[in-house]
PyMOL Python script that loads the backbone (N, CA, C, O; Angstrom):
from pymol import cmd

cmd.read_pdbstr("""\
ATOM      1  N   MET A   1      -9.409  21.737   3.665  1.00  0.00           N
ATOM      2  CA  MET A   1      -9.085  20.728   4.334  1.00  0.00           C
ATOM      3  C   MET A   1      -9.371  19.793   5.274  1.00  0.00           C
ATOM      4  O   MET A   1      -9.599  20.396   6.323  1.00  0.00           O
ATOM      5  N   ARG A   2      -9.462  18.762   5.405  1.00  0.00           N
ATOM      6  CA  ARG A   2      -9.566  17.836   6.433  1.00  0.00           C
ATOM      7  C   ARG A   2      -8.956  17.741   7.609  1.00  0.00           C
ATOM      8  O   ARG A   2      -7.784  18.055   7.402  1.00  0.00           O
ATOM      9  N   THR A   3      -9.122  17.456   8.829  1.00  0.00           N
ATOM     10  CA  THR A   3      -8.488  17.371  10.065  1.00  0.00           C
ATOM     11  C   THR A   3      -8.929  16.816  10.854  1.00  0.00           C
ATOM     12  O   THR A   3     -10.159  16.780  10.868  1.00  0.00           O
ATOM     13  N   ALA A   4      -8.259  16.176  11.803  1.00  0.00           N
ATOM     14  CA  ALA A   4      -9.157  14.861  12.824  1.00  0.00           C
ATOM     15  C   ALA A   4      -9.187  15.371  14.214  1.00  0.00           C
ATOM     16  O   ALA A   4      -8.363  15.871  14.980  1.00  0.00           O
ATOM     17  N   LYS A   5     -10.266  15.103  14.250  1.00  0.00           N
ATOM     18  CA  LYS A   5     -10.509  16.573  15.905  1.00  0.00           C
ATOM     19  C   LYS A   5     -10.097  15.594  16.731  1.00  0.00           C
ATOM     20  O   LYS A   5      -9.914  14.396  16.516  1.00  0.00           O
ATOM     21  N   TYR A   6      -9.928  16.489  18.060  1.00  0.00           N
ATOM     22  CA  TYR A   6      -9.780  15.925  19.599  1.00  0.00           C
ATOM     23  C   TYR A   6      -8.792  15.514  19.998  1.00  0.00           C
ATOM     24  O   TYR A   6      -8.781  14.804  21.004  1.00  0.00           O
ATOM     25  N   GLY A   7      -7.621  15.851  19.302  1.00  0.00           N
ATOM     26  CA  GLY A   7      -5.966  15.885  19.942  1.00  0.00           C
ATOM     27  C   GLY A   7      -5.281  15.570  19.017  1.00  0.00           C
ATOM     28  O   GLY A   7      -5.563  14.920  18.010  1.00  0.00           O
ATOM     29  N   ALA A   8      -3.856  16.276  19.515  1.00  0.00           N
ATOM     30  CA  ALA A   8      -2.987  16.241  18.391  1.00  0.00           C
ATOM     31  C   ALA A   8      -1.993  14.803  18.261  1.00  0.00           C
ATOM     32  O   ALA A   8      -0.808  15.067  18.061  1.00  0.00           O
ATOM     33  N   ARG A   9      -2.369  13.165  18.358  1.00  0.00           N
ATOM     34  CA  ARG A   9      -1.636  12.251  18.402  1.00  0.00           C
ATOM     35  C   ARG A   9      -3.473  11.876  17.275  1.00  0.00           C
ATOM     36  O   ARG A   9      -3.141  11.401  16.189  1.00  0.00           O
ATOM     37  N   ILE A  10      -4.150  11.934  17.323  1.00  0.00           N
ATOM     38  CA  ILE A  10      -5.225  11.762  16.237  1.00  0.00           C
ATOM     39  C   ILE A  10      -5.319  12.138  14.831  1.00  0.00           C
ATOM     40  O   ILE A  10      -5.607  11.587  13.769  1.00  0.00           O
ATOM     41  N   ARG A  11      -4.831  13.714  15.390  1.00  0.00           N
ATOM     42  CA  ARG A  11      -4.165  14.688  14.239  1.00  0.00           C
ATOM     43  C   ARG A  11      -2.647  13.698  12.958  1.00  0.00           C
ATOM     44  O   ARG A  11      -2.665  13.278  11.801  1.00  0.00           O
ATOM     45  N   LYS A  12      -1.884  13.734  13.764  1.00  0.00           N
ATOM     46  CA  LYS A  12      -0.941  13.407  13.805  1.00  0.00           C
ATOM     47  C   LYS A  12      -0.713  12.117  12.707  1.00  0.00           C
ATOM     48  O   LYS A  12       0.026  12.259  11.733  1.00  0.00           O
ATOM     49  N   LEU A  13      -1.314  11.061  12.937  1.00  0.00           N
ATOM     50  CA  LEU A  13      -1.506   9.566  13.034  1.00  0.00           C
ATOM     51  C   LEU A  13      -2.515  10.120  11.405  1.00  0.00           C
ATOM     52  O   LEU A  13      -1.907  10.190  10.337  1.00  0.00           O
ATOM     53  N   ALA A  14      -3.890  10.424  11.476  1.00  0.00           N
ATOM     54  CA  ALA A  14      -4.468  11.066   9.952  1.00  0.00           C
ATOM     55  C   ALA A  14      -3.623  11.376   9.008  1.00  0.00           C
ATOM     56  O   ALA A  14      -3.624  10.916   7.866  1.00  0.00           O
ATOM     57  N   GLU A  15      -2.713  12.341   9.563  1.00  0.00           N
ATOM     58  CA  GLU A  15      -1.960  13.083   8.593  1.00  0.00           C
ATOM     59  C   GLU A  15      -0.682  12.382   7.705  1.00  0.00           C
ATOM     60  O   GLU A  15      -0.165  12.616   6.613  1.00  0.00           O
ATOM     61  N   LYS A  16      -0.453  11.323   8.869  1.00  0.00           N
ATOM     62  CA  LYS A  16       0.471  10.470   8.230  1.00  0.00           C
ATOM     63  C   LYS A  16       0.001   9.712   7.144  1.00  0.00           C
ATOM     64  O   LYS A  16       0.615   9.689   6.078  1.00  0.00           O
ATOM     65  N   SER A  17      -1.681   8.707   7.448  1.00  0.00           N
ATOM     66  CA  SER A  17      -2.317   8.318   6.751  1.00  0.00           C
ATOM     67  C   SER A  17      -2.534   8.909   5.586  1.00  0.00           C
ATOM     68  O   SER A  17      -2.433   8.334   4.503  1.00  0.00           O
ATOM     69  N   ILE A  18      -2.846  10.093   5.745  1.00  0.00           N
ATOM     70  CA  ILE A  18      -3.341  10.403   3.903  1.00  0.00           C
ATOM     71  C   ILE A  18      -2.111  11.078   3.357  1.00  0.00           C
ATOM     72  O   ILE A  18      -2.420  11.855   2.454  1.00  0.00           O
ATOM     73  N   ASP A  19      -0.656  11.034   3.636  1.00  0.00           N
ATOM     74  CA  ASP A  19       0.934  10.724   3.490  1.00  0.00           C
ATOM     75  C   ASP A  19       1.171   9.993   2.676  1.00  0.00           C
ATOM     76  O   ASP A  19       1.531  10.177   1.514  1.00  0.00           O
ATOM     77  N   ASN A  20       0.860   8.525   3.603  1.00  0.00           N
ATOM     78  CA  ASN A  20       1.160   7.624   2.606  1.00  0.00           C
ATOM     79  C   ASN A  20       0.365   7.028   1.524  1.00  0.00           C
ATOM     80  O   ASN A  20       0.795   6.336   0.601  1.00  0.00           O
ATOM     81  N   ALA A  21      -1.081   7.451   1.796  1.00  0.00           N
ATOM     82  CA  ALA A  21      -1.887   7.590   0.610  1.00  0.00           C
ATOM     83  C   ALA A  21      -1.698   8.099  -0.261  1.00  0.00           C
ATOM     84  O   ALA A  21      -2.094   7.523  -1.274  1.00  0.00           O
ATOM     85  N   LYS A  22      -0.936   9.580  -0.472  1.00  0.00           N
ATOM     86  CA  LYS A  22      -1.037  10.310  -2.048  1.00  0.00           C
ATOM     87  C   LYS A  22       1.120   9.832  -2.043  1.00  0.00           C
ATOM     88  O   LYS A  22       1.773  10.428  -2.900  1.00  0.00           O
ATOM     89  N   LYS A  23       1.831   8.932  -1.179  1.00  0.00           N
ATOM     90  CA  LYS A  23       3.052   8.421  -1.883  1.00  0.00           C
ATOM     91  C   LYS A  23       3.126   7.853  -3.027  1.00  0.00           C
ATOM     92  O   LYS A  23       2.174   7.084  -3.152  1.00  0.00           O
ATOM     93  N   TRP A  24       4.125   7.862  -4.363  1.00  0.00           N
ATOM     94  CA  TRP A  24       4.289   7.264  -5.387  1.00  0.00           C
ATOM     95  C   TRP A  24       4.988   5.852  -4.479  1.00  0.00           C
ATOM     96  O   TRP A  24       5.577   5.968  -3.405  1.00  0.00           O
ATOM     97  N   TYR A  25       4.786   4.745  -5.099  1.00  0.00           N
ATOM     98  CA  TYR A  25       5.251   3.697  -4.212  1.00  0.00           C
ATOM     99  C   TYR A  25       5.955   2.751  -5.770  1.00  0.00           C
ATOM    100  O   TYR A  25       5.504   2.927  -6.902  1.00  0.00           O
ATOM    101  N   GLU A  26       7.134   1.761  -5.427  1.00  0.00           N
ATOM    102  CA  GLU A  26       7.443   1.168  -6.580  1.00  0.00           C
ATOM    103  C   GLU A  26       6.652  -0.049  -7.074  1.00  0.00           C
ATOM    104  O   GLU A  26       6.353  -0.962  -6.304  1.00  0.00           O
ATOM    105  N   CYS A  27       6.408  -0.047  -8.022  1.00  0.00           N
ATOM    106  CA  CYS A  27       6.030  -1.011  -8.571  1.00  0.00           C
ATOM    107  C   CYS A  27       6.731  -2.410  -8.197  1.00  0.00           C
ATOM    108  O   CYS A  27       7.891  -2.762  -7.982  1.00  0.00           O
ATOM    109  N   PRO A  28       5.358  -3.096  -8.225  1.00  0.00           N
ATOM    110  CA  PRO A  28       6.669  -4.805  -8.302  1.00  0.00           C
ATOM    111  C   PRO A  28       6.710  -5.525  -9.824  1.00  0.00           C
ATOM    112  O   PRO A  28       7.257  -6.619  -9.961  1.00  0.00           O
ATOM    113  N   LYS A  29       6.332  -5.097 -10.512  1.00  0.00           N
ATOM    114  CA  LYS A  29       6.020  -5.157 -11.986  1.00  0.00           C
ATOM    115  C   LYS A  29       7.536  -5.225 -12.295  1.00  0.00           C
ATOM    116  O   LYS A  29       8.283  -6.192 -12.150  1.00  0.00           O
ATOM    117  N   CYS A  30       7.917  -3.587 -12.899  1.00  0.00           N
ATOM    118  CA  CYS A  30       8.173  -3.413 -13.995  1.00  0.00           C
ATOM    119  C   CYS A  30       9.372  -2.324 -13.029  1.00  0.00           C
ATOM    120  O   CYS A  30       9.997  -1.481 -13.672  1.00  0.00           O
ATOM    121  N   ASN A  31       9.619  -2.450 -11.377  1.00  0.00           N
ATOM    122  CA  ASN A  31      10.107  -1.710 -10.738  1.00  0.00           C
ATOM    123  C   ASN A  31       9.974  -0.635 -10.683  1.00  0.00           C
ATOM    124  O   ASN A  31      10.894  -0.338  -9.921  1.00  0.00           O
ATOM    125  N   LYS A  32       9.441   0.357 -10.953  1.00  0.00           N
ATOM    126  CA  LYS A  32       9.448   1.978 -11.356  1.00  0.00           C
ATOM    127  C   LYS A  32       8.804   2.572 -10.728  1.00  0.00           C
ATOM    128  O   LYS A  32       7.587   2.436 -10.849  1.00  0.00           O
ATOM    129  N   LYS A  33       9.361   3.519  -9.752  1.00  0.00           N
ATOM    130  CA  LYS A  33       8.497   4.117  -9.009  1.00  0.00           C
ATOM    131  C   LYS A  33       7.000   5.489  -9.352  1.00  0.00           C
ATOM    132  O   LYS A  33       6.871   6.695  -9.141  1.00  0.00           O
ATOM    133  N   LYS A  34       6.155   4.404  -9.955  1.00  0.00           N
ATOM    134  CA  LYS A  34       4.903   4.699 -10.659  1.00  0.00           C
ATOM    135  C   LYS A  34       4.175   4.436  -9.691  1.00  0.00           C
ATOM    136  O   LYS A  34       4.941   4.941  -8.870  1.00  0.00           O
ATOM    137  N   VAL A  35       3.507   4.146  -9.196  1.00  0.00           N
ATOM    138  CA  VAL A  35       2.461   3.386  -8.612  1.00  0.00           C
ATOM    139  C   VAL A  35       1.719   4.317  -7.520  1.00  0.00           C
ATOM    140  O   VAL A  35       2.206   4.668  -6.445  1.00  0.00           O
ATOM    141  N   VAL A  36       0.092   4.731  -8.156  1.00  0.00           N
ATOM    142  CA  VAL A  36      -0.496   5.724  -7.291  1.00  0.00           C
ATOM    143  C   VAL A  36      -1.665   4.872  -6.427  1.00  0.00           C
ATOM    144  O   VAL A  36      -1.793   3.647  -6.444  1.00  0.00           O
ATOM    145  N   ARG A  37      -2.351   5.674  -5.791  1.00  0.00           N
ATOM    146  CA  ARG A  37      -3.818   4.802  -5.414  1.00  0.00           C
ATOM    147  C   ARG A  37      -4.913   5.675  -6.497  1.00  0.00           C
ATOM    148  O   ARG A  37      -5.096   6.731  -7.102  1.00  0.00           O
ATOM    149  N   LYS A  38      -5.364   4.537  -6.246  1.00  0.00           N
ATOM    150  CA  LYS A  38      -6.629   4.747  -7.153  1.00  0.00           C
ATOM    151  C   LYS A  38      -8.008   4.590  -6.828  1.00  0.00           C
ATOM    152  O   LYS A  38      -8.964   4.627  -7.603  1.00  0.00           O
ATOM    153  N   GLY A  39      -8.005   4.390  -5.459  1.00  0.00           N
ATOM    154  CA  GLY A  39      -9.100   4.155  -4.984  1.00  0.00           C
ATOM    155  C   GLY A  39      -8.922   3.593  -4.255  1.00  0.00           C
ATOM    156  O   GLY A  39      -7.767   3.169  -4.212  1.00  0.00           O
ATOM    157  N   MET A  40      -9.914   3.133  -3.092  1.00  0.00           N
ATOM    158  CA  MET A  40      -9.515   2.138  -1.548  1.00  0.00           C
ATOM    159  C   MET A  40      -8.833   1.306  -1.693  1.00  0.00           C
ATOM    160  O   MET A  40      -9.451   0.407  -2.263  1.00  0.00           O
ATOM    161  N   ALA A  41      -7.794   1.023  -1.496  1.00  0.00           N
ATOM    162  CA  ALA A  41      -7.192  -0.535  -1.311  1.00  0.00           C
ATOM    163  C   ALA A  41      -6.838  -0.670  -2.921  1.00  0.00           C
ATOM    164  O   ALA A  41      -5.959  -1.481  -3.213  1.00  0.00           O
ATOM    165  N   LEU A  42      -7.433   0.032  -3.912  1.00  0.00           N
ATOM    166  CA  LEU A  42      -6.818  -0.183  -5.914  1.00  0.00           C
ATOM    167  C   LEU A  42      -5.660   0.595  -5.942  1.00  0.00           C
ATOM    168  O   LEU A  42      -5.841   1.794  -5.729  1.00  0.00           O
ATOM    169  N   TRP A  43      -4.492   0.216  -6.155  1.00  0.00           N
ATOM    170  CA  TRP A  43      -3.260   0.569  -6.148  1.00  0.00           C
ATOM    171  C   TRP A  43      -3.346   0.397  -8.305  1.00  0.00           C
ATOM    172  O   TRP A  43      -4.078  -0.383  -8.914  1.00  0.00           O
ATOM    173  N   ARG A  44      -2.473   1.277  -8.852  1.00  0.00           N
ATOM    174  CA  ARG A  44      -2.385   1.492 -10.093  1.00  0.00           C
ATOM    175  C   ARG A  44      -0.952   2.084 -10.496  1.00  0.00           C
ATOM    176  O   ARG A  44      -0.632   3.157  -9.985  1.00  0.00           O
ATOM    177  N   CYS A  45       0.262   1.215 -11.712  1.00  0.00           N
ATOM    178  CA  CYS A  45       1.635   1.696 -12.071  1.00  0.00           C
ATOM    179  C   CYS A  45       1.015   2.659 -13.421  1.00  0.00           C
ATOM    180  O   CYS A  45       0.285   2.302 -14.345  1.00  0.00           O
ATOM    181  N   ARG A  46       1.532   3.808 -13.165  1.00  0.00           N
ATOM    182  CA  ARG A  46       1.281   4.311 -14.246  1.00  0.00           C
ATOM    183  C   ARG A  46       2.127   4.494 -15.485  1.00  0.00           C
ATOM    184  O   ARG A  46       2.154   5.475 -16.228  1.00  0.00           O
ATOM    185  N   SER A  47       2.909   3.212 -15.583  1.00  0.00           N
ATOM    186  CA  SER A  47       4.136   2.795 -16.497  1.00  0.00           C
ATOM    187  C   SER A  47       4.132   2.060 -17.151  1.00  0.00           C
ATOM    188  O   SER A  47       4.454   2.005 -18.338  1.00  0.00           O
ATOM    189  N   CYS A  48       3.592   1.047 -16.163  1.00  0.00           N
ATOM    190  CA  CYS A  48       3.228  -0.694 -17.042  1.00  0.00           C
ATOM    191  C   CYS A  48       1.586  -0.763 -17.043  1.00  0.00           C
ATOM    192  O   CYS A  48       1.056  -1.496 -17.879  1.00  0.00           O
ATOM    193  N   GLY A  49       0.874  -0.116 -16.247  1.00  0.00           N
ATOM    194  CA  GLY A  49      -0.679  -0.377 -16.313  1.00  0.00           C
ATOM    195  C   GLY A  49      -0.464  -1.309 -15.578  1.00  0.00           C
ATOM    196  O   GLY A  49      -0.400  -2.220 -16.403  1.00  0.00           O
ATOM    197  N   ALA A  50      -0.282  -1.823 -14.490  1.00  0.00           N
ATOM    198  CA  ALA A  50      -1.096  -2.879 -13.919  1.00  0.00           C
ATOM    199  C   ALA A  50      -1.265  -2.610 -12.585  1.00  0.00           C
ATOM    200  O   ALA A  50      -0.590  -1.901 -11.838  1.00  0.00           O
ATOM    201  N   GLU A  51      -2.385  -3.352 -12.350  1.00  0.00           N
ATOM    202  CA  GLU A  51      -3.224  -3.124 -11.403  1.00  0.00           C
ATOM    203  C   GLU A  51      -3.412  -3.807 -10.051  1.00  0.00           C
ATOM    204  O   GLU A  51      -4.173  -4.769 -10.147  1.00  0.00           O
ATOM    205  N   PHE A  52      -2.797  -3.528  -8.433  1.00  0.00           N
ATOM    206  CA  PHE A  52      -3.068  -4.266  -7.654  1.00  0.00           C
ATOM    207  C   PHE A  52      -3.863  -4.049  -6.157  1.00  0.00           C
ATOM    208  O   PHE A  52      -3.968  -2.918  -5.683  1.00  0.00           O
ATOM    209  N   ALA A  53      -4.303  -5.012  -5.601  1.00  0.00           N
ATOM    210  CA  ALA A  53      -4.934  -4.301  -4.516  1.00  0.00           C
ATOM    211  C   ALA A  53      -3.821  -4.870  -2.835  1.00  0.00           C
ATOM    212  O   ALA A  53      -3.097  -5.799  -2.478  1.00  0.00           O
ATOM    213  N   GLY A  54      -4.313  -3.693  -2.362  1.00  0.00           N
ATOM    214  CA  GLY A  54      -3.001  -3.599  -1.397  1.00  0.00           C
ATOM    215  C   GLY A  54      -4.280  -2.847  -0.168  1.00  0.00           C
ATOM    216  O   GLY A  54      -5.488  -2.991   0.020  1.00  0.00           O
ATOM    217  N   GLY A  55      -2.812  -1.756   0.646  1.00  0.00           N
ATOM    218  CA  GLY A  55      -3.851  -1.843   1.984  1.00  0.00           C
ATOM    219  C   GLY A  55      -4.348  -0.258   1.267  1.00  0.00           C
ATOM    220  O   GLY A  55      -4.120   0.239   0.164  1.00  0.00           O
ATOM    221  N   ALA A  56      -5.288   0.329   2.733  1.00  0.00           N
ATOM    222  CA  ALA A  56      -6.320   1.420   2.031  1.00  0.00           C
ATOM    223  C   ALA A  56      -5.087   2.791   1.993  1.00  0.00           C
ATOM    224  O   ALA A  56      -4.829   3.663   1.163  1.00  0.00           O
ATOM    225  N   TYR A  57      -4.543   2.433   3.331  1.00  0.00           N
ATOM    226  CA  TYR A  57      -3.203   4.124   2.305  1.00  0.00           C
ATOM    227  C   TYR A  57      -2.466   3.727   2.170  1.00  0.00           C
ATOM    228  O   TYR A  57      -1.855   4.750   1.860  1.00  0.00           O
ATOM    229  N   SER A  58      -1.238   2.448   2.037  1.00  0.00           N
ATOM    230  CA  SER A  58      -0.511   2.046   1.932  1.00  0.00           C
ATOM    231  C   SER A  58      -0.789   0.793   0.602  1.00  0.00           C
ATOM    232  O   SER A  58      -1.848   0.252   0.284  1.00  0.00           O
ATOM    233  N   LEU A  59       0.635   0.608   0.006  1.00  0.00           N
ATOM    234  CA  LEU A  59       0.616  -0.378  -0.788  1.00  0.00           C
ATOM    235  C   LEU A  59       1.292  -1.562  -0.491  1.00  0.00           C
ATOM    236  O   LEU A  59       1.300  -2.416  -1.377  1.00  0.00           O
ATOM    237  N   ARG A  60       1.843  -1.794   0.529  1.00  0.00           N
ATOM    238  CA  ARG A  60       1.921  -2.990   1.152  1.00  0.00           C
ATOM    239  C   ARG A  60       1.302  -2.722   2.681  1.00  0.00           C
ATOM    240  O   ARG A  60       0.956  -1.636   3.146  1.00  0.00           O
ATOM    241  N   THR A  61       1.267  -3.985   3.302  1.00  0.00           N
ATOM    242  CA  THR A  61       0.653  -3.719   4.512  1.00  0.00           C
ATOM    243  C   THR A  61       1.400  -5.124   5.827  1.00  0.00           C
ATOM    244  O   THR A  61       1.339  -6.352   5.762  1.00  0.00           O
ATOM    245  N   GLU A  62       1.846  -4.484   6.565  1.00  0.00           N
ATOM    246  CA  GLU A  62       2.280  -5.948   7.786  1.00  0.00           C
ATOM    247  C   GLU A  62       1.619  -7.179   7.608  1.00  0.00           C
ATOM    248  O   GLU A  62       2.111  -8.226   7.189  1.00  0.00           O
ATOM    249  N   VAL A  63       0.147  -6.901   8.060  1.00  0.00           N
ATOM    250  CA  VAL A  63      -0.494  -8.633   7.584  1.00  0.00           C
ATOM    251  C   VAL A  63      -0.064  -8.819   6.078  1.00  0.00           C
ATOM    252  O   VAL A  63       0.774  -9.701   5.895  1.00  0.00           O
ATOM    253  N   GLY A  64      -0.397  -8.298   5.243  1.00  0.00           N
ATOM    254  CA  GLY A  64       0.138  -8.648   3.570  1.00  0.00           C
ATOM    255  C   GLY A  64       1.416  -8.833   3.145  1.00  0.00           C
ATOM    256  O   GLY A  64       1.665  -9.433   2.099  1.00  0.00           O
ATOM    257  N   GLU A  65       2.252  -8.375   3.858  1.00  0.00           N
ATOM    258  CA  GLU A  65       4.048  -8.845   3.826  1.00  0.00           C
ATOM    259  C   GLU A  65       3.651 -10.173   4.620  1.00  0.00           C
ATOM    260  O   GLU A  65       3.901 -11.127   3.884  1.00  0.00           O
ATOM    261  N   VAL A  66       3.337 -10.427   5.353  1.00  0.00           N
ATOM    262  CA  VAL A  66       3.565 -11.804   6.006  1.00  0.00           C
ATOM    263  C   VAL A  66       2.757 -12.845   5.668  1.00  0.00           C
ATOM    264  O   VAL A  66       3.048 -13.990   6.016  1.00  0.00           O
ATOM    265  N   ALA A  67       1.491 -12.529   4.849  1.00  0.00           N
ATOM    266  CA  ALA A  67       1.143 -13.696   4.306  1.00  0.00           C
ATOM    267  C   ALA A  67       1.398 -13.795   3.122  1.00  0.00           C
ATOM    268  O   ALA A  67       1.134 -14.942   2.761  1.00  0.00           O
ATOM    269  N   ALA A  68       1.854 -13.069   2.156  1.00  0.00           N
ATOM    270  CA  ALA A  68       3.057 -13.280   0.960  1.00  0.00           C
ATOM    271  C   ALA A  68       4.059 -14.181   1.322  1.00  0.00           C
ATOM    272  O   ALA A  68       4.401 -15.054   0.524  1.00  0.00           O
ATOM    273  N   ARG A  69       4.608 -14.074   2.500  1.00  0.00           N
ATOM    274  CA  ARG A  69       6.097 -14.581   2.495  1.00  0.00           C
ATOM    275  C   ARG A  69       5.736 -16.371   3.421  1.00  0.00           C
ATOM    276  O   ARG A  69       6.609 -17.215   3.620  1.00  0.00           O
ATOM    277  N   LEU A  70       4.085 -16.526   3.868  1.00  0.00           N
ATOM    278  CA  LEU A  70       3.634 -17.759   3.993  1.00  0.00           C
ATOM    279  C   LEU A  70       3.144 -18.749   2.886  1.00  0.00           C
ATOM    280  O   LEU A  70       3.513 -19.884   2.583  1.00  0.00           O
ATOM    281  N   ILE A  71       2.343 -18.053   2.473  1.00  0.00           N
ATOM    282  CA  ILE A  71       2.291 -18.513   1.163  1.00  0.00           C
ATOM    283  C   ILE A  71       3.513 -18.818  -0.396  1.00  0.00           C
ATOM    284  O   ILE A  71       3.381 -19.319  -1.513  1.00  0.00           O
ATOM    285  N   SER A  72       4.654 -18.172   0.394  1.00  0.00           N
ATOM    286  CA  SER A  72       5.904 -18.518  -0.746  1.00  0.00           C
ATOM    287  C   SER A  72       6.681 -19.145  -0.321  1.00  0.00           C
ATOM    288  O   SER A  72       7.465 -19.529  -1.188  1.00  0.00           O
ATOM    289  N   GLU A  73       7.046 -19.707   1.280  1.00  0.00           N
ATOM    290  CA  GLU A  73       6.903 -20.718   2.659  1.00  0.00           C
ATOM    291  C   GLU A  73       6.408 -22.612   1.972  1.00  0.00           C
ATOM    292  O   GLU A  73       6.975 -23.616   1.541  1.00  0.00           O
ATOM    293  N   TYR A  74       4.945 -22.087   2.292  1.00  0.00           N
ATOM    294  CA  TYR A  74       4.478 -23.098   2.098  1.00  0.00           C
ATOM    295  C   TYR A  74       4.586 -24.102   0.357  1.00  0.00           C
ATOM    296  O   TYR A  74       4.818 -25.305   0.232  1.00  0.00           O
ATOM    297  N   SER A  75       4.304 -22.997  -0.835  1.00  0.00           N
ATOM    298  CA  SER A  75       4.604 -23.687  -1.715  1.00  0.00           C
ATOM    299  C   SER A  75       5.717 -24.495  -1.933  1.00  0.00           C
ATOM    300  O   SER A  75       5.786 -25.655  -2.339  1.00  0.00           O
ATOM    301  N   ARG A  76       6.720 -23.568  -1.544  1.00  0.00           N
ATOM    302  CA  ARG A  76       7.867 -24.357  -1.683  1.00  0.00           C
ATOM    303  C   ARG A  76       8.424 -25.626  -0.693  1.00  0.00           C
ATOM    304  O   ARG A  76       9.467 -26.276  -0.773  1.00  0.00           O
ATOM    305  N   THR A  77       7.535 -25.692   0.070  1.00  0.00           N
ATOM    306  CA  THR A  77       7.573 -27.001   0.963  1.00  0.00           C
ATOM    307  C   THR A  77       6.726 -27.789   0.603  1.00  0.00           C
ATOM    308  O   THR A  77       6.652 -28.541   1.575  1.00  0.00           O
ATOM    309  N   PHE A  78       5.813 -28.252  -0.355  1.00  0.00           N
ATOM    310  CA  PHE A  78       4.771 -28.673  -1.434  1.00  0.00           C
ATOM    311  C   PHE A  78       5.145 -28.963  -2.626  1.00  0.00           C
ATOM    312  O   PHE A  78       4.225 -29.150  -3.422  1.00  0.00           O
ATOM    313  N   ARG A  79       5.819 -29.028  -2.873  1.00  0.00           N
ATOM    314  CA  ARG A  79       6.886 -28.690  -4.051  1.00  0.00           C
ATOM    315  C   ARG A  79       6.913 -29.819  -4.787  1.00  0.00           C
ATOM    316  O   ARG A  79       7.640 -29.893  -5.777  1.00  0.00           O
TER     317      ARG A  79
END
""", "prot")
cmd.dss("prot")
cmd.show_as("cartoon", "prot")
cmd.util.cbc("prot")
cmd.orient("prot")
């Protein structure tokens, strides 16, 4: 068992990130809850086989969601 040293807050943050990495996420393609972490920032759907790049410990990050929203807004304005 790996634990962070030097403080309860750091241990709680480390535990939360490890739990997020082991959690199953919903696939954007097939909408099934089968996406698992394959490696650092690599995610794979066990149902349809699709592979995604995401965050290191979660499929979607706040920065990634903002970037996706901006890209969709820009693509709508330049059509």
